[in-house]
C-alpha positions in Angstrom: 45.4 44.0 -46.3 41.6 44.2 -46.4 39.7 42.1 -48.9 39.0 44.2 -51.9 38.1 41.5 -54.4 35.3 42.2 -56.9 33.0 39.8 -55.0 33.6 41.7 -51.8 33.1 45.1 -53.4 29.9 43.9 -55.0 28.6 42.8 -51.7 29.4 46.2 -50.2 27.7 48.1 -53.0 24.1 48.2 -51.7 25.3 49.6 -48.4 27.5 52.1 -50.1 24.7 53.3 -52.3 22.5 53.7 -49.3 25.2 55.7 -47.6 25.4 58.0 -50.6 21.6 58.5 -50.5 21.8 59.3 -46.8 24.6 61.8 -47.3 22.8 63.3 -50.2 19.7 63.8 -48.1 21.7 65.7 -45.5 23.4 67.8 -48.1 20.1 68.8 -49.7 18.6 69.6 -46.3 21.3 72.2 -45.9 20.9 73.4 -49.5 17.3 74.2 -48.8 18.2 76.5 -45.9 19.8 79.9 -45.6 23.2 78.3 -44.7 26.4 80.0 -43.6 29.6 79.8 -45.5 32.9 79.5 -43.7 36.6 79.7 -44.8 39.2 77.0 -44.3 42.9 77.6 -43.8 43.5 77.4 -47.5 40.8 80.0 -48.1 38.4 77.6 -49.8 34.8 77.8 -48.8 33.1 75.2 -46.6 29.5 74.8 -45.5 27.5 72.8 -42.9 26.7 70.4 -45.8 30.3 69.5 -46.2 30.6 68.8 -42.5 27.4 67.0 -41.9 27.8 64.9 -45.1 31.2 63.7 -44.0 29.9 62.7 -40.6 27.2 60.5 -42.2 29.7 58.9 -44.6 32.4 58.3 -42.1 30.0 56.6 -39.6 28.6 54.3 -42.4 32.1 53.4 -43.7 33.2 52.4 -40.3 30.3 50.0 -40.2 30.7 48.7 -43.7 34.4 48.2 -43.7 35.9 48.8 -40.2 39.4 47.8 -41.3 39.7 50.4 -44.1 41.0 53.8 -43.0 39.1 56.9 -44.2 40.7 60.1 -45.5 37.9 62.8 -45.5 38.4 66.2 -46.9 37.0 68.0 -43.9 38.8 65.9 -41.4 42.1 66.4 -43.3 41.5 70.2 -43.4 41.4 70.1 -39.6 44.6 68.1 -39.4 43.2 64.6 -39.0 44.6 61.9 -41.3 44.8 58.1 -40.5 47.7 55.8 -41.3 47.2 54.7 -44.9 50.5 52.9 -45.3 48.6 49.6 -45.7 47.7 50.7 -49.3 43.9 50.5 -49.0 41.9 53.5 -47.9 38.7 55.5 -48.6 38.9 59.0 -50.1 35.8 61.0 -49.2 34.6 64.4 -50.5 31.2 65.0 -49.0 30.6 68.0 -51.2 32.6 68.6 -54.4 31.6 71.8 -56.1 31.0 73.8 -53.0 31.2 77.0 -55.0 28.3 75.8 -57.2 26.4 74.7 -54.1 26.8 78.2 -52.6 25.6 79.8 -55.8 22.6 77.5 -55.7 23.7 75.7 -58.8 22.9 72.0 -59.3 26.2 70.5 -60.4 27.7 69.5 -57.0 28.4 66.0 -55.9 28.9 63.6 -53.0 31.9 61.3 -53.5 33.4 58.1 -52.0 36.4 56.5 -53.7 38.3 53.4 -52.7 42.1 53.4 -53.3 44.3 50.3 -53.5 48.1 50.6 -54.0 47.7 54.1 -55.4 44.9 53.3 -57.9 41.1 53.9 -57.6 39.3 50.6 -57.7 35.7 51.6 -56.8 33.9 54.9 -56.8 30.5 56.3 -56.0 29.3 59.7 -57.1 25.9 61.3 -56.3 24.6 64.5 -57.8 21.7 65.0 -55.3 20.2 68.1 -56.9 20.2 66.4 -60.3 19.0 63.1 -58.8 21.7 61.0 -60.5 23.9 58.3 -59.1 27.1 57.0 -60.8 29.2 54.1 -59.5 31.8 51.7 -60.8 34.1 48.9 -59.8 37.4 48.4 -61.7 37.2 45.3 -63.8 33.5 44.8 -63.2 31.6 47.7 -64.7 30.0 51.1 -64.2 26.4 52.2 -63.9 24.1 55.2 -63.7 20.7 55.4 -62.0 18.1 58.0 -61.2 17.5 58.9 -57.6 13.8 58.4 -56.7 13.4 59.4 -53.0 15.3 56.8 -51.0 15.6 54.4 -53.9 17.4 54.1 -57.3 15.5 53.6 -60.5 16.4 53.1 -64.2 19.8 51.5 -63.5 21.9 51.3 -66.7 25.4 50.1 -67.4 27.6 52.8 -68.9 30.7 52.9 -71.0 33.1 55.4 -72.4 32.8 55.9 -76.2 35.2 55.7 -79.1 36.4 59.1 -80.3 35.1 60.7 -83.5 37.6 63.4 -84.5 34.8 65.3 -86.3 32.4 65.2 -83.4 34.5 65.7 -80.3 33.0 66.9 -77.0 35.5 68.4 -74.5 34.5 69.0 -70.9 36.1 72.2 -69.5 35.8 73.7 -66.0 33.5 76.6 -65.5 35.9 78.4 -63.2 39.4 77.4 -64.3 39.9 78.7 -67.9 43.7 79.5 -67.9 45.8 80.6 -70.9 47.4 77.1 -70.8 44.0 75.5 -71.1 42.9 77.8 -73.9 46.1 77.0 -75.8 45.4 73.2 -75.4 41.8 73.6 -76.5 42.9 75.4 -79.6 44.2 72.1 -81.1 40.5 71.1 -81.4 38.8 74.1 -83.1 35.7 72.3 -84.2 35.1 70.5 -80.8 32.0 71.2 -78.8 32.7 72.5 -75.3 30.6 71.5 -72.3 31.1 73.3 -69.0 30.0 71.7 -65.8 31.1 71.7 -62.2 32.5 69.1 -59.7 33.4 65.5 -60.4 30.5 65.4 -62.9 33.1 66.3 -65.6 34.6 62.8 -65.4 31.2 61.2 -65.2 30.2 62.8 -68.5 33.0 60.9 -70.1 32.1 57.7 -68.3 28.5 57.8 -69.7 29.7 58.3 -73.3 28.6 62.0 -73.5 32.0 63.5 -73.8 35.5 62.5 -75.0 38.1 64.6 -73.2 38.6 66.6 -70.0 41.9 68.4 -69.5 42.4 69.6 -66.0 45.1 72.3 -66.1 44.5 73.6 -62.6 44.6 72.6 -58.9 42.6 69.6 -57.5 43.0 67.4 -54.5 42.8 63.6 -54.5 39.4 63.5 -52.8 38.0 65.7 -55.7 38.9 63.0 -58.3 39.1 59.6 -56.7 35.4 58.5 -56.9 34.7 59.7 -60.4 38.2 58.5 -61.6 37.2 55.0 -60.5 33.8 55.3 -62.3 35.6 56.4 -65.5 38.2 53.6 -65.4 35.4 51.1 -64.7 33.6 52.5 -67.8 36.7 52.0 -70.0 38.3 55.5 -69.8 41.6 56.7 -68.5 42.9 59.5 -66.3 46.6 60.3 -67.0 49.3 62.8 -66.1 51.8 64.4 -68.3 53.8 61.6 -70.0 50.8 59.2 -70.1 51.1 57.5 -66.7 47.9 57.0 -64.7 47.0 59.5 -62.1 47.9 57.9 -58.8 46.9 58.5 -55.2 48.6 59.0 -51.8 51.3 61.0 -53.6 51.8 63.6 -51.0 50.2 62.8 -47.6 50.5 66.4 -46.4 48.6 68.1 -49.2 47.0 65.3 -51.2 47.4 67.6 -54.3 47.1 66.3 -57.9 49.2 67.5 -60.8 47.6 68.5 -64.1 45.8 65.5 -65.7 43.8 64.5 -68.8 40.7 62.3 -68.9 40.1 60.3 -72.1 37.2 58.2 -73.1 39.3 56.6 -75.9 42.9 55.8 -75.0 43.8 55.2 -78.6 42.8 58.7 -79.7 46.1 60.7 -79.9 46.1 64.1 -78.2 48.7 66.8 -77.5 50.5 66.6 -74.2 49.0 68.7 -71.4 52.4 70.1 -70.3 53.5 70.7 -66.7 52.2 73.3 -64.2 54.4 76.3 -63.8 
């Protein structure tokens, strides 16, 4: 099994951060053009930014850690998936929030997550239009920094906060407001709701800006892995119905996630999120 000790992951971090910046630059180059939108077999949209970003990331990861296989969203959509039975692999989403990207919104992200034995142990999330980078290593810590050209500035350690029942902030998806979600949210009538796209929802909890994020809708593992790792490194949790941690490599055909709940404060009791129909 490849070495994924904290020391090794720390030594990889500068190269991984540079990879994120390089991929973000490619994504923004496409963003600033009159780009085309294509449809994948599952009817979800894809752009040249998704494809070019993944090429940049895959090439860099093969240099940084040649022994760790890579599961990329775009490669998987085309039927390509490596052998990940060794338990350690990268999950790459070169553009999470493609719908926001297409609408010229700002809340889309570039994502690299590292999985070991079903759990995310390191994650890197870049919001190139917002010029923010988030990253974390499980058991070591989590950070945020501003993107200043090809450099990072104002690096700060981040941590999830303790819940204040009288001042809760709940993150909810912009585009997935189902009756089940509305029913769950009704348990917190005084909570402030924040809507934002992509994996930034988990990052808001990691930075101490929000308390809860219920996801009662479809996601894939590459959508969540990187930000999940950041949140765990910041002291938060991501759990499925029944309280078990959200795990990875559950279904190697679809890589689909069940419903899940992100919490800043594990000790804060909340209603169960139920099961998808």
